[in-house]
VOGU-3710 file (C-alpha; in Angstrom, 3 decimals, decimal comma):
1> mvyctkgfkn> 42,573/-11,623/-5,204  41,440/-15,206/-5,712  40,575/-17,744/-3,106  39,577/-21,113/-4,382  40,089/-24,828/-4,047  43,321/-25,461/-5,881  43,789/-29,195/-5,733  40,295/-29,588/-4,275  39,080/-31,542/-7,290  41,873/-34,062/-6,775
11> ifralerriq> 40,745/-34,520/-3,189  37,299/-35,457/-4,403  38,715/-37,823/-6,960  40,818/-39,406/-4,300  37,611/-39,736/-2,318  35,988/-40,559/-4,945  29,737/-22,444/-30,870  26,848/-22,526/-30,440  25,022/-21,426/-27,314  21,961/-23,478/-26,475
21> mdfsflkkfs> 19,876/-21,141/-24,367  17,166/-21,929/-21,841  14,921/-18,897/-21,342  12,655/-20,646/-18,817  13,789/-18,480/-15,922  11,419/-20,226/-13,490  12,225/-23,790/-14,520  12,645/-26,325/-11,747  12,369/-23,890/-8,868  9,944/-26,314/-7,244
31> fpkhifsgss> 12,382/-29,154/-7,979  10,475/-31,438/-10,362  12,454/-34,203/-12,060  14,737/-32,748/-14,658  14,538/-33,540/-18,360  17,531/-32,129/-20,201  16,591/-30,272/-23,365  20,126/-29,177/-24,182  23,205/-31,312/-24,614  23,682/-34,641/-22,855
41> fssdgfvgid> 24,636/-34,863/-19,181  28,250/-33,916/-18,640  30,542/-36,009/-16,453  32,301/-32,751/-15,619  29,214/-31,413/-13,881  27,866/-27,896/-14,017  29,208/-24,529/-12,989  27,188/-21,695/-11,495  28,572/-18,283/-12,449  27,612/-15,239/-10,413
51> iglssvkvvq> 29,156/-12,056/-11,818  28,825/-8,917/-9,728  30,250/-5,441/-9,613  32,608/-6,269/-6,729  33,552/-9,846/-7,632  32,767/-12,953/-9,654  31,975/-16,264/-7,960  31,980/-19,750/-9,478  30,852/-23,099/-8,065  31,160/-26,444/-9,836
61> lkkkddravl> 28,898/-29,299/-8,764  28,640/-32,856/-10,007  25,824/-35,319/-9,479  26,924/-38,558/-7,842  24,668/-41,118/-6,172  21,777/-38,642/-6,263  23,802/-36,046/-4,381  25,349/-32,754/-5,441  29,095/-33,100/-4,916  31,078/-29,892/-4,563
71> etygqlkseg> 34,049/-30,179/-6,899  35,470/-26,677/-6,724  34,624/-23,046/-6,054  36,326/-19,663/-6,274  35,942/-15,919/-6,015  37,863/-13,187/-7,802  37,624/-9,501/-6,958  36,673/-7,356/-9,945  39,093/-4,589/-9,014  41,682/-4,423/-11,757
81> ylknmdtsat> 39,372/-5,949/-14,367  36,314/-3,739/-14,744  37,987/-0,557/-15,971  36,503/0,331/-19,349  32,902/1,437/-19,730  30,845/0,481/-22,754  29,733/3,955/-23,784  27,047/2,559/-26,063  25,413/0,470/-23,314  22,453/1,598/-21,204
91> lsgflrfldq> 22,951/-1,162/-18,630  24,013/-0,803/-14,997  26,295/-2,597/-12,546  28,986/-4,818/-14,044  26,944/-5,014/-17,248  27,994/-1,492/-18,205  31,619/-2,561/-18,675  33,139/-3,831/-21,897  32,630/-7,484/-22,783  36,362/-8,188/-23,013
101> divamlkdvm> 36,974/-6,953/-19,447  34,282/-9,269/-18,084  35,540/-12,168/-20,195  39,105/-11,727/-18,918  37,866/-11,789/-15,320  35,697/-14,822/-15,977  38,498/-16,778/-17,643  40,882/-16,045/-14,779  38,516/-17,081/-11,996  37,653/-20,327/-13,797
111> kesnvtsrqa> 41,321/-21,108/-14,411  42,441/-20,322/-10,859  39,501/-22,222/-9,369  40,225/-25,333/-11,458  36,795/-25,257/-13,081  36,659/-27,965/-15,745  33,016/-27,863/-16,861  32,060/-25,660/-19,788  28,340/-26,035/-19,057  27,191/-23,088/-17,013
121> vfsipanasf> 24,198/-21,311/-15,550  24,564/-17,528/-15,242  22,823/-15,253/-12,753  20,987/-12,063/-13,589  21,047/-9,357/-10,884  17,678/-8,878/-9,193  17,608/-5,190/-10,150  18,127/-6,082/-13,814  14,882/-8,060/-13,968  11,199/-7,573/-13,295
131> itlaelpkip> 9,250/-9,996/-11,087  5,588/-9,597/-10,164  2,801/-11,754/-8,743  -0,647/-11,330/-10,324  -4,056/-12,683/-9,354  -6,164/-13,483/-12,413  -9,530/-15,077/-13,167  -9,114/-18,804/-13,703  -7,980/-19,643/-17,228  -8,720/-23,003/-18,916
141> keeqqstlsf> -5,549/-25,032/-19,469  -5,904/-24,978/-23,248  -6,017/-21,152/-23,212  -3,268/-20,455/-20,681  -0,384/-20,098/-23,121  -2,064/-17,472/-25,301  -3,863/-15,701/-22,460  -0,848/-15,398/-20,175  1,255/-14,117/-23,065  -1,293/-11,324/-23,421
151> earryipipq> -1,605/-10,732/-19,658  2,154/-10,352/-19,345  1,878/-7,118/-21,313  -0,433/-5,694/-18,647  1,746/-6,567/-15,654  5,233/-5,992/-17,039  5,824/-2,258/-17,661  8,358/-2,877/-20,443  7,550/-3,318/-24,148  7,358/-7,028/-24,967
161> sevftdwvii> 9,703/-6,499/-27,903  12,445/-5,512/-25,434  12,194/-8,403/-22,967  12,121/-12,160/-22,625  9,143/-13,144/-20,485  8,357/-16,244/-18,471  5,636/-17,173/-16,010  4,535/-19,929/-13,685  1,120/-20,615/-12,146  1,693/-20,904/-8,415
171> edeeespkmk> -1,910/-21,230/-7,199  -4,780/-22,778/-9,149  -7,102/-24,470/-6,674  -10,105/-26,218/-8,148  -12,655/-24,564/-5,878  -11,292/-21,040/-6,390  -12,389/-18,734/-9,237  -8,928/-17,118/-9,146  -5,397/-18,207/-9,936  -2,019/-16,644/-9,044
181> vlfvavprdi> 0,691/-16,265/-11,669  4,307/-15,205/-11,185  5,647/-13,212/-14,142  9,361/-12,650/-14,806  10,888/-10,464/-17,500  14,523/-9,840/-18,453  15,636/-7,248/-21,038  16,871/-8,723/-24,318  20,006/-6,572/-24,341  21,072/-8,177/-21,041
191> igkyqriaea> 20,559/-11,659/-22,481  22,549/-10,633/-25,548  25,452/-9,468/-23,392  25,565/-12,794/-21,537  25,547/-14,646/-24,844  28,502/-12,635/-26,133  30,448/-13,101/-22,892  29,833/-16,853/-22,835  30,809/-17,305/-26,463  34,044/-15,337/-25,982
201> adieiraiev> 34,861/-17,391/-22,867  34,067/-20,705/-24,658  31,222/-21,513/-22,272  27,940/-23,243/-23,082  25,031/-21,504/-21,392  22,643/-24,090/-19,986  20,356/-21,404/-18,587  20,155/-17,873/-17,270  18,353/-17,255/-14,001  17,400/-14,273/-11,848
211> esfsiarslv> 19,557/-14,484/-8,724  16,626/-14,462/-6,277  15,551/-17,904/-7,523  19,094/-19,265/-7,208  19,396/-17,996/-3,641  16,082/-19,571/-2,684  17,167/-22,884/-4,189  20,427/-23,055/-2,240  19,201/-21,662/1,092  15,588/-22,858/1,319
221> gadrtptlii> 15,600/-25,990/-0,818  12,592/-28,197/-0,087  11,695/-26,388/3,158  8,027/-25,356/2,920  8,185/-22,813/5,768  7,299/-19,198/4,884  10,766/-17,629/4,861  12,172/-14,160/4,350  15,594/-14,095/2,669  17,605/-10,891/2,994
231> nfghqittat> 20,472/-10,760/0,526  22,914/-7,944/1,320  24,568/-7,359/-2,035  27,390/-4,922/-2,741  25,127/-2,191/-4,127  21,601/-3,464/-3,503  19,706/-5,440/-0,885  17,011/-7,885/-1,932  14,172/-9,060/0,317  12,523/-12,239/-0,954
241> ivdqgiirvn> 9,635/-14,099/0,665  9,482/-17,784/-0,215  6,623/-20,092/0,789  6,119/-23,719/-0,218  9,047/-23,565/-2,613  7,733/-20,532/-4,488  8,834/-16,901/-4,474  5,853/-14,803/-3,407  7,508/-11,399/-3,028  10,771/-10,015/-4,387
251> htidrgsqsf> 11,732/-6,471/-3,413  14,951/-4,637/-4,262  16,377/-1,758/-2,219  19,056/0,480/-3,720  21,387/0,204/-0,728  23,885/-2,576/-0,159  26,660/-3,559/2,211  29,022/-1,143/0,452  27,086/1,707/2,076  27,967/0,350/5,539
261> asalatglhv> 31,693/0,408/4,852  31,515/3,759/3,072  29,772/5,355/6,056  32,414/3,961/8,411  35,240/5,171/6,192  33,779/8,674/6,104  32,730/8,844/9,745  35,961/7,432/11,160  38,315/8,961/8,550  39,820/5,585/7,705
271> sheraedfkn> 40,502/3,678/4,485  37,788/1,564/2,913  39,781/-1,583/3,746  39,953/-0,603/7,415  36,263/0,214/7,388  35,513/-3,286/6,062  37,473/-4,732/8,988  35,487/-2,637/11,471  32,226/-3,725/9,839  32,985/-7,432/10,113
281> evglseklee> 34,974/-7,504/13,363  33,082/-4,901/15,427  29,778/-4,400/13,628  26,904/-4,036/16,085  28,993/-4,778/19,154  27,589/-4,092/22,624  30,989/-3,103/24,019  31,080/0,453/25,324  34,411/1,260/23,681  33,062/0,287/20,250
291> qeivgilepl> 29,886/2,388/20,289  31,278/4,977/17,869  31,291/2,327/15,165  27,881/1,016/16,207  26,512/4,559/16,181  27,403/4,886/12,498  26,135/1,478/11,406  22,946/1,073/13,413  20,925/3,952/11,883  21,735/2,715/8,359
301> ievlfheier> 20,618/-0,811/9,158  17,494/0,408/10,955  16,392/2,367/7,872  17,040/-0,647/5,646  15,209/-3,042/7,965  12,299/-0,640/8,398  11,581/-0,880/4,678  11,828/-4,680/4,761  9,667/-4,830/7,889  6,897/-2,914/6,098
311> lviaynrdne> 7,088/-5,467/3,300  6,710/-8,368/5,754  3,828/-6,696/7,610  1,967/-6,183/4,337  2,598/-9,786/3,304  1,467/-11,204/6,653  -1,677/-9,068/6,534  -2,669/-10,370/3,111  -1,738/-14,032/3,524  -2,912/-16,780/5,838
321> rkvekvlltg> 0,589/-18,262/6,115  2,870/-15,793/7,906  6,657/-15,400/7,666  8,146/-17,689/10,307  11,879/-17,274/9,835  14,554/-15,106/8,264  17,742/-16,138/6,448  20,595/-13,682/5,894  23,078/-13,924/3,034  25,404/-11,759/0,945
331> ggaklkgivd> 28,464/-9,858/2,116  26,484/-7,806/4,652  25,422/-11,001/6,428  28,977/-11,213/7,801  28,493/-7,988/9,765  29,053/-8,887/13,400  25,854/-8,934/15,448  23,509/-8,703/12,466  21,709/-11,975/13,292  20,757/-10,908/16,822
341> fsakvfgvev> 19,825/-7,424/15,627  17,580/-8,904/12,912  15,838/-11,200/15,412  14,880/-8,186/17,545  13,444/-6,375/14,523  11,458/-9,216/12,951  10,557/-11,169/16,081  11,102/-14,582/14,476  13,958/-17,070/14,136  16,902/-15,560/12,246
351> sagnafkrtv> 20,037/-17,320/11,038  22,812/-16,988/8,493  21,938/-18,993/5,389  24,105/-22,005/4,575  24,672/-21,997/0,821  26,439/-25,369/0,836  23,912/-27,318/2,921  22,622/-29,249/-0,095  26,090/-30,217/-1,295  28,532/-32,934/-0,284
361> ypqfmqpilr> 32,133/-32,070/0,624  34,898/-33,318/2,941  34,276/-32,625/6,617  37,502/-30,653/6,989  36,120/-28,058/4,542  33,187/-27,186/6,787  34,752/-24,219/8,687  36,024/-22,685/5,436  32,716/-23,091/3,625  30,775/-21,718/6,595
371> dvsphfsvav> 32,929/-18,598/6,452  32,537/-17,991/2,700  28,937/-19,206/2,465  27,311/-15,716/2,419  29,140/-14,926/-0,826  28,167/-18,129/-2,656  24,407/-18,579/-2,223  23,749/-17,453/-5,811  26,502/-19,507/-7,461  25,584/-22,687/-5,569
381> glalreial> 21,908/-22,269/-6,439  22,781/-21,803/-10,101  24,796/-25,025/-10,246  22,044/-26,911/-8,361  19,564/-25,864/-11,034  21,042/-28,351/-13,491  21,196/-31,265/-11,058  18,002/-33,263/-10,460  17,851/-34,092/-6,742
//
């Protein structure tokens, strides 16, 4: 199944092998002016590619008059593509499938979505990376490169020979003897798989980025408010706390929105497709006649939220700036009643994140984009990474 913007690029126009890799996973999260280190700026814009186990999403953006113009987008379900396991791979999720299966899916979604750019930013699943915040004694600027390279070995529990590592100093106040550093590591075999996929699909990789940073870019943008983002993925849920444009906490839970539908299918003895309908159309309804469905879903969500609530309580205890709002995204964010339920749990403002809020598009597209927004927060954030705003 593909839904995309066939002909959408023409509307905008009417309105008016060698992979160069960027391993700076944290680059531009705080939105400094961009200096391109790869190839020259492309008039065809940039495409964000978010490959997941259930589907692949693409978004193409183009910079025009200092704005990010949405040129096209699309989603393709992975069912029918991801069939053959790579028996030699030790990876998980979609990464455990053969390269050629992923490439075929990627080519089809780009073709059907009318993607024209070959310059792309790929997402790395949050559970395929390692992110940690460390407090260290202040390090002189001239020693930071060598010292932080050494410190990364202490905080990242993976041999340095097996990962690409990046870091960013997020707090280094003059009067403080301490500094805070965010470390990120991604296994080299994952990077190698993306390189092979991109080369086979004739795509130039501009960068690879952990999806939590992409989500924060599209949903939070320049907002400095301490914000909790809950991303209900297909298999996992990620809770990310962002403050002043910087990720402070990133926590992954091995339960996603698929578990909601699976529980409904089992409990109600219905097909998975019917269970998905119940999840989105009934969800956490207050109607008496729909309490059987609510009775299955509510305990699952309470357990999930209890773990996230503990994370927020710990963060608020240790930090002067407290979480003030919550943004929901991912497929599970479409569950009916989830916003109100979340507000009762966390006691702060809760809303569904708008992935397209930093992009420009025709007004008539607004209802459609609002509906699909939960699925595209990663892909939009990826494409925004290569546009200096």
